[in-house]
C-alpha positions as CSV (number, residue, x, y, z in Angstrom):
1,M,31.6,-32.5,36.3
2,A,34.1,-30.3,35.0
3,Q,33.2,-30.2,31.7
4,T,29.1,-30.3,32.2
5,Q,29.8,-26.9,34.5
6,A,31.8,-25.7,31.1
7,H,28.4,-25.8,29.1
8,A,26.2,-24.9,32.2
9,N,24.0,-22.3,30.6
10,R,24.1,-22.7,26.9
11,I,21.0,-21.4,25.4
12,L,19.5,-21.8,21.9
13,V,16.7,-19.0,21.4
14,M,14.6,-19.5,18.4
15,G,14.4,-16.6,17.1
16,P,12.0,-14.3,15.5
17,S,11.4,-13.4,11.9
18,W,10.4,-9.7,11.7
19,V,13.2,-6.9,12.4
20,G,11.4,-5.1,15.0
21,D,10.5,-8.3,16.8
22,M,14.2,-9.2,16.8
23,V,15.9,-6.0,17.3
24,L,13.3,-6.1,20.8
25,A,14.7,-9.6,21.4
26,Q,18.3,-8.0,22.7
27,S,16.3,-6.9,25.7
28,L,16.1,-10.5,26.3
29,F,19.9,-11.4,25.6
30,K,20.7,-8.7,27.6
31,T,18.6,-10.1,30.5
32,L,20.1,-13.5,30.1
33,K,23.9,-12.0,30.6
34,Q,22.8,-10.2,33.8
35,T,21.3,-13.2,35.3
36,Q,23.5,-15.7,34.1
37,P,26.6,-14.3,33.2
38,D,28.6,-17.1,32.0
39,C,25.8,-18.0,29.2
40,E,26.4,-18.7,26.1
41,I,23.8,-17.4,23.6
42,D,23.3,-19.1,19.9
43,V,19.9,-17.3,18.3
44,A,18.6,-19.8,15.0
45,A,16.8,-17.5,12.7
46,P,16.2,-16.5,9.3
47,A,19.6,-16.2,7.3
48,W,18.7,-12.1,6.4
49,T,18.4,-11.4,10.6
50,L,22.3,-12.3,10.5
51,P,23.7,-8.6,10.3
52,L,21.5,-7.7,13.5
53,L,23.0,-10.4,15.6
54,E,26.6,-9.8,14.5
55,R,25.7,-6.5,15.8
56,M,25.2,-7.5,19.5
57,P,27.8,-8.7,21.3
58,E,25.3,-10.9,23.8
59,V,25.0,-13.0,20.7
60,T,27.5,-16.1,20.8
61,A,26.4,-16.8,17.5
62,G,23.4,-16.5,15.3
63,I,22.2,-19.8,13.4
64,A,20.7,-19.5,9.8
65,L,17.4,-21.6,9.5
66,P,17.1,-22.9,5.8
67,F,13.3,-23.2,6.0
68,K,11.0,-21.1,3.4
69,H,9.0,-18.3,5.4
70,G,5.8,-20.8,6.0
71,E,6.6,-24.3,5.3
72,L,5.9,-26.7,7.2
73,A,9.2,-29.4,6.6
74,L,8.7,-31.2,9.3
75,G,11.7,-33.8,8.0
76,Q,14.0,-30.7,7.6
77,R,13.6,-29.7,10.5
78,I,13.9,-32.9,12.1
79,R,17.3,-33.5,10.8
80,F,18.1,-29.6,11.4
81,G,17.7,-30.2,15.0
82,R,19.7,-33.1,14.9
83,S,22.1,-31.8,13.5
84,L,22.4,-29.4,16.2
85,K,23.2,-32.5,19.1
86,Q,26.1,-32.3,19.6
87,R,26.3,-28.2,20.8
88,G,24.9,-29.3,23.7
89,Y,22.1,-26.9,24.4
90,T,20.5,-26.9,28.0
91,Q,17.9,-24.5,27.5
92,S,15.9,-23.1,24.4
93,I,13.9,-20.2,24.8
94,M,11.1,-19.8,21.9
95,L,10.5,-16.4,20.6
96,T,8.3,-17.4,18.1
97,N,4.4,-18.8,18.7
98,S,4.2,-21.3,15.5
99,L,3.9,-25.1,16.2
100,K,6.8,-25.9,13.5
101,S,9.3,-23.5,15.1
102,A,9.1,-25.5,18.0
103,V,9.6,-28.8,16.2
104,L,13.4,-28.1,16.4
105,P,14.3,-27.6,19.8
106,A,12.8,-31.1,20.6
107,A,14.3,-32.6,17.9
108,S,17.8,-31.1,19.0
109,G,17.0,-33.1,22.0
110,I,17.3,-30.1,24.3
111,K,16.3,-31.0,28.0
112,R,14.4,-27.2,29.0
113,R,12.8,-26.0,26.0
114,T,10.9,-22.7,27.2
115,G,8.1,-20.2,25.9
116,F,4.6,-19.7,25.5
117,L,1.6,-22.5,24.6
118,G,1.6,-20.9,21.2
119,E,-0.2,-23.5,19.0
120,M,-1.0,-26.4,21.0
121,R,2.7,-27.2,21.4
122,Y,2.4,-29.7,24.5
123,G,5.0,-32.1,25.0
124,L,7.5,-29.7,22.0
125,L,7.9,-27.1,25.1
126,N,8.3,-28.7,28.9
127,D,8.6,-25.3,30.4
128,I,5.7,-24.0,28.9
129,R,4.8,-20.1,30.8
130,P,1.5,-18.6,30.9
131,L,0.7,-15.4,28.8
132,D,-0.9,-13.0,30.1
133,K,-1.2,-10.2,27.9
134,N,-2.4,-7.6,30.5
135,K,0.5,-8.5,32.8
136,L,2.7,-8.2,29.5
137,P,1.2,-5.6,27.1
138,R,5.0,-5.0,25.2
139,T,6.6,-7.6,22.8
140,V,9.5,-7.0,24.9
141,D,8.2,-7.8,28.3
142,R,7.0,-10.9,26.7
143,F,10.7,-12.0,25.4
144,V,12.1,-10.8,28.4
145,T,10.3,-12.7,30.8
146,L,11.0,-16.0,29.1
147,G,14.4,-15.7,29.9
148,L,13.6,-15.5,33.9
149,P,12.7,-18.2,36.2
150,A,8.9,-19.2,35.8
151,D,8.1,-17.3,39.2
152,A,10.3,-14.3,38.3
153,S,8.4,-11.0,38.1
154,L,9.8,-8.7,35.4
155,P,12.7,-6.0,36.6
156,A,11.6,-2.5,37.1
157,D,14.2,-1.3,34.3
158,I,13.9,-3.8,31.2
159,P,17.4,-2.9,29.3
160,Y,17.2,-1.1,26.2
161,P,18.5,-3.0,23.0
162,S,21.9,-1.2,21.7
163,L,22.8,-2.5,18.3
164,Q,27.0,-1.7,18.0
165,A,27.3,-0.2,14.5
166,N,30.4,-0.7,12.2
167,R,31.2,2.9,11.5
168,D,34.0,1.7,9.2
169,N,31.5,-0.3,7.3
170,A,29.2,2.7,6.7
171,L,32.1,4.9,5.3
172,Q,33.1,2.0,2.8
173,C,29.5,1.9,1.5
174,L,29.5,5.6,1.0
175,A,32.8,5.2,-0.8
176,G,31.9,3.0,-2.9
177,M,28.6,5.0,-4.0
178,G,31.0,7.9,-5.0
179,I,29.8,9.7,-1.3
180,A,31.5,11.7,0.9
181,P,31.1,11.1,4.3
182,P,28.3,14.0,5.5
183,D,30.3,17.4,7.1
184,C,27.0,18.8,8.9
185,A,23.5,17.1,10.5
186,V,22.0,14.1,8.7
187,L,17.9,13.7,9.1
188,A,17.0,10.3,8.4
189,L,13.6,9.4,7.2
190,C,11.8,5.8,6.7
191,P,8.8,6.1,4.8
192,G,8.2,2.6,4.5
193,A,6.3,-0.4,6.7
194,E,6.0,-4.4,5.7
195,Y,3.2,-4.7,7.5
196,G,1.1,-2.3,5.4
197,E,-0.1,1.4,4.4
198,A,-1.8,1.8,7.6
199,K,1.1,2.4,9.3
200,R,2.4,4.4,6.6
201,W,2.8,8.2,7.4
202,P,1.5,10.5,3.9
203,L,4.5,10.9,1.7
204,E,3.8,14.4,1.4
205,H,4.1,15.0,5.0
206,Y,7.5,13.1,4.8
207,A,9.1,15.3,2.0
208,E,7.7,18.4,3.5
209,V,9.6,17.3,6.7
210,A,12.8,16.7,4.1
211,R,12.5,20.1,2.4
212,A,12.4,21.5,6.5
213,A,15.7,20.0,7.2
214,L,17.5,20.9,3.9
215,A,16.6,24.1,4.1
216,Q,18.3,24.4,7.6
217,G,21.5,22.8,5.7
218,W,20.9,19.3,7.0
219,Q,21.5,16.8,4.4
220,V,18.5,14.0,4.6
221,W,18.9,10.6,3.7
222,L,16.1,7.7,2.6
223,F,16.0,4.5,4.3
224,G,13.8,1.4,2.8
225,S,13.9,-2.1,1.2
226,E,13.2,-2.9,-2.2
227,K,9.8,-3.0,-1.7
228,D,10.2,1.0,-0.4
229,V,12.0,2.0,-3.8
230,P,8.4,3.8,-4.8
231,Y,8.1,5.6,-1.5
232,T,11.7,6.9,-1.1
233,A,11.9,8.3,-4.5
234,E,8.6,10.0,-4.6
235,I,10.0,11.6,-1.4
236,N,13.3,12.6,-3.5
237,R,11.0,13.7,-6.0
238,L,9.1,16.1,-4.2
239,S,12.1,17.7,-2.2
240,Q,13.8,17.8,-5.9
241,Q,15.8,15.2,-6.1
242,Q,18.2,17.0,-2.8
243,C,17.8,13.8,-0.8
244,L,20.2,11.0,-0.4
245,D,17.8,8.2,-1.9
246,F,19.2,4.5,-0.2
247,G,16.1,2.9,-0.8
248,G,16.9,-1.0,-2.4
249,K,20.7,0.2,-2.2
250,T,21.6,-1.0,1.1
251,K,21.6,-4.6,2.6
252,L,20.0,-4.7,6.3
253,G,23.7,-4.6,8.1
254,D,25.1,-1.4,5.7
255,A,21.7,0.2,6.4
256,I,22.0,-0.2,10.8
257,D,25.8,1.5,9.7
258,L,24.5,4.4,7.8
259,M,21.9,5.7,9.8
260,S,24.3,5.2,13.0
261,L,25.6,8.1,11.5
262,C,22.5,10.1,11.0
263,S,21.7,13.2,14.1
264,A,17.8,12.4,13.8
265,V,15.1,9.8,12.2
266,V,11.7,10.0,11.6
267,S,10.2,6.4,10.9
268,N,7.2,5.1,10.8
269,D,6.0,1.8,13.0
270,S,8.6,-0.6,11.3
271,G,12.0,-2.5,11.4
272,L,14.3,0.5,11.0
273,M,12.5,2.8,13.7
274,H,13.6,-0.1,16.2
275,V,16.8,0.2,14.5
276,A,17.2,3.5,15.3
277,A,16.1,3.7,18.7
278,A,18.8,0.5,19.0
279,L,21.1,3.1,17.8
280,D,20.4,5.9,20.4
281,I,19.6,8.3,18.0
282,A,16.7,11.2,18.2
283,M,14.0,9.7,16.5
284,V,9.9,10.7,15.9
285,A,8.5,7.3,15.6
286,V,4.8,8.0,13.8
287,Y,2.1,5.6,14.9
288,G,-1.2,4.9,12.9
289,S,-3.0,1.4,13.2
290,S,-0.9,0.1,15.4
291,D,-0.2,0.5,19.4
292,P,2.5,2.4,20.7
293,H,2.1,0.9,23.9
294,H,2.7,-2.8,22.6
295,T,5.7,-2.3,20.7
296,P,7.3,1.5,21.5
297,P,10.6,2.4,20.5
298,M,13.1,1.6,23.3
299,S,14.9,4.7,23.4
300,S,14.8,7.4,25.8
301,K,15.4,9.6,22.5
302,A,12.5,8.5,20.8
303,V,9.1,10.9,20.9
304,I,6.1,9.3,19.6
305,E,3.5,11.0,17.5
306,Y,-0.1,9.3,17.4
307,L,-3.3,10.3,17.5
308,G,-5.1,7.7,19.7
309,L,-8.2,8.2,17.5
310,E,-11.5,6.4,18.3
311,C,-11.0,4.1,15.8
312,S,-7.4,3.4,16.9
313,P,-5.3,0.8,16.8
314,C,-7.0,-1.1,14.8
315,F,-3.7,-3.5,13.6
316,Q,-5.2,-3.5,10.1
317,R,-3.0,-3.6,6.6
318,E,-5.5,-1.2,5.5
319,C,-7.6,1.2,7.0
320,P,-10.8,-0.4,7.0
321,L,-12.8,3.3,7.2
322,G,-11.0,3.9,3.9
323,H,-9.6,7.8,5.4
324,L,-6.3,7.0,7.2
325,N,-7.0,10.1,9.0
326,C,-4.8,8.2,12.2
327,L,-1.9,9.4,9.8
328,K,-2.8,12.0,7.5
329,L,-3.9,14.2,10.7
330,I,-0.3,13.9,12.3
331,E,0.5,17.2,10.6
332,P,4.6,17.6,9.8
333,R,4.9,20.7,11.3
334,Q,4.2,18.8,14.5
335,V,7.2,16.6,14.0
336,I,9.4,19.2,12.7
337,S,8.7,21.8,16.0
338,K,9.9,17.7,18.2
339,L,13.3,17.6,15.5
340,N,14.5,20.6,16.8
341,L,16.4,21.0,13.4
342,K,17.7,24.6,14.5
343,S,19.7,23.8,16.9
344,Q,21.0,20.7,16.3
345,H,22.0,22.7,12.9
346,D,24.3,24.7,14.8
347,E,26.0,21.5,16.5
348,T,28.9,19.9,15.5
349,H,28.1,16.2,13.7
């Protein structure tokens, strides 16, 4: 009996594949810890998400999934699931909706397998929750409700994600690139969006914000993945190469730690936007084709710029009308005014 008690709450979470969704999943992990303080939480997800999980104190272990994105690999999933059997999980929680992702917890012999029905997962899940999108409008609401008893209602105050950055690693990254630690306020710009151009605020607008910050004595740091290199390079070119361009030069963990040194952030609706929110940095989040009511930044310091045009949100990767007015008509001066660059320049960083 005592041995069972020790592992009474060992939970395997099948984590999402997007950076932003994984950040939002921390609200679930916090909720689990609030309601079941003795629980252990392991998260199985693509390997590149592990740096995020390492910065979430609620997570006991991150488990890198070896499957390629989109591939069924049924036999491999079953074998991998069986290899986790000895960990003694008492519950699995599915944050993904695919049939294939539900195979692994079933193969692990986990008795209670919780999730929304998704792709016809009868049998693979045995604690199937109804998904009422009106009752649960936000992604974070849907994640958190899966960690509660089936008849429980959402808490009034869902805990915000809060990543624990590694300052020493940030300083080592800078030193490795021959860059001195900042001695003034730093503005981070995140011009990428994995989803597509209908989420990307124009580069000329970003550059205008960069120039305004530089004129006030701020440093401007540009963040992005390898795919975002053309965007960060163009903003830097339009800013007379006065920005620090980290586009494609940092791994996710390093980017998180470097961003924690920044005083303010301007970002599209992207994974890095959710990272900035979880670092509790003052932020302006720019929304175009997506809906800020569905995936808002979880932070009291975030300001949302969203025009809510008749055609918004369309959720398309490219503007179906060809004009991209939902983003183009958000003027740089609106964003600059929200950043309050002058007053922050006078503060000690």
